[in-house]
VEXDREN-2710 file (C-alpha; in Angstrom, 1 decimal):
% VEXDREN-2710
k/r/px/py/pz
1/MET/174.9/274.4/111.5
2/HIS/174.7/276.5/114.7
3/THR/175.8/280.1/114.0
4/ILE/177.7/281.7/116.8
5/ASN/176.1/285.0/117.7
6/ARG/178.0/288.2/118.4
7/ARG/178.1/288.0/122.2
8/ASP/178.8/284.3/122.3
9/PHE/181.6/284.7/119.8
10/ILE/183.2/287.4/121.9
11/LYS/183.1/285.3/125.1
12/LEU/184.3/282.1/123.4
13/SER/187.0/283.7/121.4
14/LEU/188.8/284.8/124.6
15/ALA/189.0/281.1/125.6
16/LEU/189.4/279.6/122.1
17/PRO/191.6/281.7/119.9
18/LEU/191.0/279.5/116.9
19/LEU/187.5/280.8/116.7
20/GLY/189.1/284.0/115.4
21/THR/189.2/282.3/112.0
22/LEU/185.5/283.0/111.7
23/ALA/186.5/286.6/111.1
24/SER/187.9/285.5/107.7
25/CYS/184.3/284.6/106.7
26/SER/185.2/280.9/106.1
27/ILE/182.0/279.7/107.5
28/PRO/181.0/276.2/106.1
29/GLY/177.9/276.4/103.9
30/ARG/178.3/280.1/103.2
31/LYS/179.8/281.1/99.9
32/GLU/179.2/284.8/100.0
33/GLU/182.1/287.0/101.1
34/CYS/181.7/289.0/104.3
35/LEU/181.8/292.7/104.7
36/THR/184.3/294.0/107.3
37/TRP/184.5/297.4/108.9
38/THR/187.7/298.2/110.8
39/SER/187.9/301.1/113.1
40/ILE/191.6/301.7/112.7
41/ASN/193.4/302.6/115.9
42/VAL/194.7/306.1/115.2
43/CYS/194.8/307.0/118.9
44/SER/198.0/307.7/120.7
45/GLU/198.2/308.2/124.5
46/THR/197.2/311.8/124.1
47/ARG/195.7/312.1/120.6
48/GLN/192.2/311.0/119.4
49/GLY/191.3/310.4/115.8
50/ASP/189.0/308.6/113.4
51/SER/189.9/306.2/110.5
52/HIS/187.6/303.5/109.1
53/LEU/188.2/300.9/106.4
54/ILE/185.1/299.2/105.0
55/SER/185.8/296.3/102.6
56/LYS/184.0/293.6/100.6
57/HIS/184.7/291.8/97.3
58/GLY/188.1/293.4/97.1
59/LYS/186.6/296.9/97.2
60/HIS/188.0/299.2/99.9
61/TYR/186.4/302.4/101.1
62/LEU/188.3/304.6/103.6
63/ILE/186.6/307.2/105.8
64/ASP/189.2/309.5/107.4
65/GLY/192.9/309.0/108.2
66/GLY/193.4/310.2/111.8
67/HIS/195.6/313.1/113.0
68/PRO/198.9/313.8/111.2
69/GLU/200.8/313.1/114.4
70/VAL/200.0/309.4/114.2
71/THR/200.3/308.9/110.4
72/GLU/203.7/307.2/110.6
73/SER/203.1/305.4/113.9
74/HIS/199.5/304.2/113.4
75/PHE/197.8/304.9/110.1
76/LEU/200.3/303.9/107.5
77/PRO/201.5/300.8/109.4
78/PHE/197.9/299.5/109.4
79/LEU/197.6/300.0/105.6
80/ARG/200.9/298.3/105.0
81/LYS/200.0/295.4/107.2
82/LYS/196.7/294.9/105.3
83/LYS/198.6/295.4/101.9
84/ILE/196.3/298.2/100.9
85/THR/197.7/299.8/97.7
86/HIS/194.4/300.8/96.2
87/LEU/191.3/302.5/97.6
88/ASP/188.0/302.6/95.6
89/ALA/187.0/305.8/97.5
90/VAL/188.2/308.0/100.3
91/MET/185.9/310.3/102.3
92/ILE/186.9/313.1/104.7
93/ASN/184.0/313.0/107.1
94/HIS/184.5/316.6/108.1
95/PRO/187.4/319.0/107.9
96/HIS/189.1/318.6/111.3
97/SER/192.7/317.5/111.4
98/ASP/192.1/314.4/113.5
99/HIS/190.0/313.2/110.6
100/TYR/191.8/314.4/107.5
101/GLY/195.4/314.3/108.9
102/GLY/196.5/311.1/107.2
103/ILE/194.9/311.6/103.8
104/LYS/198.0/313.4/102.3
105/ALA/200.1/310.4/103.1
106/LEU/198.0/308.2/100.8
107/PHE/199.1/310.3/97.8
108/GLU/202.7/310.7/99.2
109/ASN/203.0/306.9/99.4
110/GLY/201.6/306.0/96.0
111/ILE/198.3/304.5/97.2
112/LYS/195.9/304.8/94.3
113/VAL/192.6/306.5/95.2
114/ASP/189.9/306.2/92.6
115/GLN/187.6/308.9/94.1
116/LEU/188.0/311.5/96.9
117/TYR/184.9/312.8/98.6
118/MET/185.2/316.0/100.7
119/ASN/183.3/319.1/101.5
120/MET/185.2/322.3/101.8
121/PRO/184.4/324.7/104.7
122/THR/184.9/328.4/104.1
123/ARG/188.2/330.0/105.1
124/GLN/186.4/331.9/107.8
125/GLN/185.0/328.7/109.3
126/MET/188.4/327.2/109.6
127/LYS/189.9/330.4/111.0
128/ALA/187.2/330.6/113.7
129/GLU/188.1/327.0/114.7
130/TRP/191.9/327.4/114.4
131/TYR/192.4/324.6/116.9
132/GLY/190.7/322.1/114.6
133/GLY/192.9/322.4/111.5
134/LYS/194.1/324.6/108.7
135/TYR/192.3/325.6/105.5
136/GLU/195.7/325.3/103.7
137/ASP/195.8/321.6/104.7
138/LEU/192.6/321.0/102.8
139/LEU/193.9/323.0/99.8
140/GLU/197.0/320.8/99.8
141/ILE/195.0/317.6/99.9
142/ARG/193.0/318.8/96.9
143/LYS/196.1/319.7/95.0
144/MET/197.7/316.3/95.7
145/ALA/194.6/314.5/94.6
146/LYS/194.4/316.4/91.3
147/LYS/198.1/315.8/90.7
148/ALA/197.5/312.1/91.2
149/GLY/194.5/312.1/88.8
150/THR/192.0/311.5/91.6
151/PRO/188.5/313.0/90.9
152/ILE/187.2/315.1/93.8
153/SER/183.4/315.2/94.6
154/PRO/181.3/316.8/97.3
155/ILE/179.6/314.6/99.8
156/LYS/175.8/314.8/99.4
157/LYS/172.9/313.3/101.2
158/GLY/171.8/310.2/99.4
159/ASP/175.3/309.3/98.1
160/ILE/175.5/305.5/97.9
161/PHE/178.7/303.5/97.8
162/ARG/177.7/299.9/96.7
163/PHE/179.6/296.6/97.2
164/ASP/176.8/294.4/95.9
165/GLU/173.0/294.2/96.0
166/GLN/173.0/293.3/99.7
167/SER/175.8/295.6/100.9
168/TRP/176.3/299.4/100.6
169/MET/177.0/302.6/102.4
170/GLU/174.7/305.6/102.3
171/VAL/175.1/309.2/103.4
172/LEU/171.9/309.8/105.4
173/TYR/172.6/313.4/106.5
174/ILE/175.2/316.1/105.9
175/TYR/175.1/319.8/106.4
176/ASP/177.5/322.7/105.7
177/GLY/177.4/324.5/109.0
178/PHE/175.1/327.3/107.7
179/HIS/172.0/325.7/106.2
180/THR/170.9/323.3/108.9
181/PRO/167.6/322.6/110.7
182/VAL/169.2/324.1/113.9
183/GLY/170.8/327.2/112.5
184/HIS/174.5/327.9/112.4
185/THR/176.7/325.1/113.8
186/ASP/180.4/324.4/114.2
187/ILE/182.5/322.3/111.9
188/ASN/181.8/319.1/113.8
189/ASP/178.3/319.2/112.5
190/MET/179.5/319.2/108.9
191/SER/180.0/315.4/109.6
192/ALA/178.6/312.9/107.2
193/ILE/176.2/310.6/109.0
194/THR/176.7/307.4/107.1
195/LEU/174.9/304.0/107.4
196/ILE/176.6/300.8/106.4
197/ARG/174.1/298.1/105.3
198/ASP/174.9/294.4/104.9
199/GLY/171.9/292.2/104.6
200/GLY/170.0/292.8/107.8
201/ASN/172.9/294.4/109.6
202/ARG/173.2/298.1/110.1
203/PHE/176.2/300.0/111.3
204/LEU/176.2/303.8/111.8
205/LEU/179.2/306.2/111.5
206/THR/178.4/309.5/113.1
207/GLY/181.5/311.6/112.7
208/ASP/181.6/314.2/115.5
209/LEU/177.8/314.9/115.7
210/ASN/177.1/317.4/118.4
211/LYS/174.3/318.0/120.9
212/LYS/172.1/320.5/119.1
213/LEU/171.9/318.8/115.7
214/GLY/172.0/315.4/117.3
215/GLY/168.9/316.4/119.3
216/TRP/167.1/317.4/116.2
217/LEU/168.0/314.1/114.5
218/ALA/166.8/312.2/117.6
219/GLU/163.3/313.8/117.1
220/HIS/163.2/314.0/113.3
221/GLY/165.8/311.7/111.9
222/GLU/164.9/308.7/109.8
223/ASN/166.6/305.3/109.0
224/LEU/169.1/305.7/111.9
225/LYS/168.5/302.5/113.7
226/ALA/171.8/300.5/113.9
227/ASP/173.3/297.5/115.6
228/VAL/176.7/299.1/116.0
229/VAL/177.4/302.8/116.3
230/LYS/180.7/304.7/116.1
231/MET/180.2/307.2/118.9
232/PRO/180.6/310.8/117.8
233/HIS/183.1/313.3/119.2
234/HIS/185.3/310.5/120.5
235/GLY/182.8/309.9/123.3
236/THR/183.2/313.3/125.0
237/GLU/180.7/315.6/126.6
238/ASP/179.6/317.7/123.5
239/LEU/178.4/314.7/121.5
240/ALA/174.8/314.1/120.6
241/PRO/172.4/313.8/123.5
242/ASP/171.4/310.5/125.1
243/SER/168.0/310.6/123.3
244/PHE/169.9/310.2/120.0
245/PHE/171.5/306.9/121.0
246/GLU/168.3/305.7/122.7
247/MET/166.6/306.2/119.3
248/VAL/169.4/304.5/117.4
249/ALA/169.3/301.6/119.9
250/PRO/172.6/300.0/119.2
251/LYS/173.8/296.7/120.7
252/ASP/177.5/297.8/120.6
253/ILE/179.4/301.0/120.5
254/ILE/182.9/301.9/119.2
255/VAL/184.7/304.8/120.8
256/THR/187.7/306.3/118.9
257/ALA/189.5/307.7/121.9
258/PRO/192.7/307.1/124.0
259/LYS/192.2/305.3/127.3
260/LYS/192.9/308.4/129.3
261/LEU/190.2/310.3/127.5
262/TRP/187.7/307.5/127.7
263/CYS/188.2/307.2/131.5
264/SER/188.1/310.9/132.1
265/LYS/185.2/313.0/133.3
266/ARG/184.6/314.2/129.7
267/SER/183.4/310.7/128.7
268/LYS/181.4/309.9/131.8
269/ARG/178.0/310.5/130.2
270/VAL/178.7/307.9/127.5
271/ARG/180.1/305.4/130.1
272/ASP/176.9/305.9/132.2
273/LEU/174.7/305.5/129.1
274/ALA/176.5/302.3/128.0
275/ALA/176.1/300.8/131.5
276/LYS/172.4/301.8/131.6
277/HIS/171.6/300.2/128.3
278/HIS/174.1/297.3/128.5
279/PHE/175.9/298.3/125.3
280/GLY/178.9/296.3/124.3
281/VAL/181.8/298.8/124.5
282/TYR/185.0/298.9/122.3
283/VAL/187.6/301.5/122.6
284/ASN/190.4/302.0/120.1
285/GLY/192.9/303.4/122.6
286/ILE/192.5/300.3/124.8
287/GLN/191.9/297.5/122.3
288/GLY/193.7/298.7/119.2
289/ASP/192.1/298.1/115.8
290/ILE/188.5/297.0/116.1
291/THR/186.9/294.9/113.3
292/VAL/183.2/294.3/112.8
293/THR/182.7/291.3/110.5
294/SER/179.2/291.1/109.0
295/TYR/177.6/287.8/108.0
296/GLY/174.5/289.5/106.6
297/GLU/172.1/288.6/109.5
298/ASP/174.6/288.5/112.3
299/TYR/178.1/289.9/113.0
300/THR/181.1/289.5/115.3
301/ILE/183.5/292.1/116.7
302/SER/187.2/291.3/117.1
303/THR/189.9/293.4/118.6
304/GLU/193.7/293.7/118.0
305/LYS/194.4/293.5/121.8
306/LYS/192.6/292.4/124.9
307/GLY/191.7/295.2/127.2
308/GLU/189.2/296.2/129.9
309/THR/187.0/299.1/128.8
310/ARG/185.5/299.6/132.3
311/CYS/187.2/302.4/134.1
312/ALA/188.5/302.0/137.6
313/LYS/186.4/304.8/139.1
314/ASP/183.2/303.3/137.5
315/THR/184.1/299.8/138.8
316/ASN/184.7/301.2/142.3
317/LYS/181.4/303.0/142.2
318/GLN/179.5/299.8/141.3
319/VAL/181.2/297.9/144.1
320/ALA/180.3/300.6/146.6
321/GLN/176.7/300.5/145.5
322/GLN/176.5/296.8/146.0
END
């Protein structure tokens, strides 16, 4: 049987919607269940955010829940649509409100969470970055988890969340903002850098990795090669340097940003980088929920909505140069 590869699948699926059934993993001759990673669209017109559901064999791991402003409009409707009532584990990638904002709603809505992973900043760290969230929010999440009987564990380098012998997630790097190879950093660099493995496929979640620590990882990081990478910092200018992504060498990138932010000057460096290296580009604020379906040695990417991720100003520039 001829396996449709990622790029051919994307092109053909626009013309032949029935090919979307491949995303259910019903490929003749393959009995194994597929791993799926959905970058949930928790972006409004003006609000960015991260939320990712990774599933296989009926196990569901959630990383982040978007900003509280979109909990009712985006986050909870997705979980209800997917009939998610139980999560094997939930991770707060780092303590900013556009990542932890929807987590309280899990407990408020009776969604069973077997394990919560989160690292607490100091009160001083949160106060210094008052725009990023409130220390009291994190205390409330911990309180609600304990009331629900959900154990709380710190996130540590080397943590592994296993689906089966061929599929797992591993925390490759995580720092506390104080003890890092580049000195003191902000809360964004408390992000858990997490690799999803499924057979030969590799997908990288980078939280909001910034320039300085990202530059260090570009030179010293190990095991960071990936086929698909979730761009840190919602694709904006303070994210890891180009050298980091050239080292990771993805085929495709996912950007958790509204269209307006993606097409702004703040994201120009990533747009230029994607054009230079011919990355496939997927943007939540344009295409809605984005799902990577892994078949072990190949994968497909499907989107909730069609949408052009090239921005008008970039297209006009290309035309002018021709």
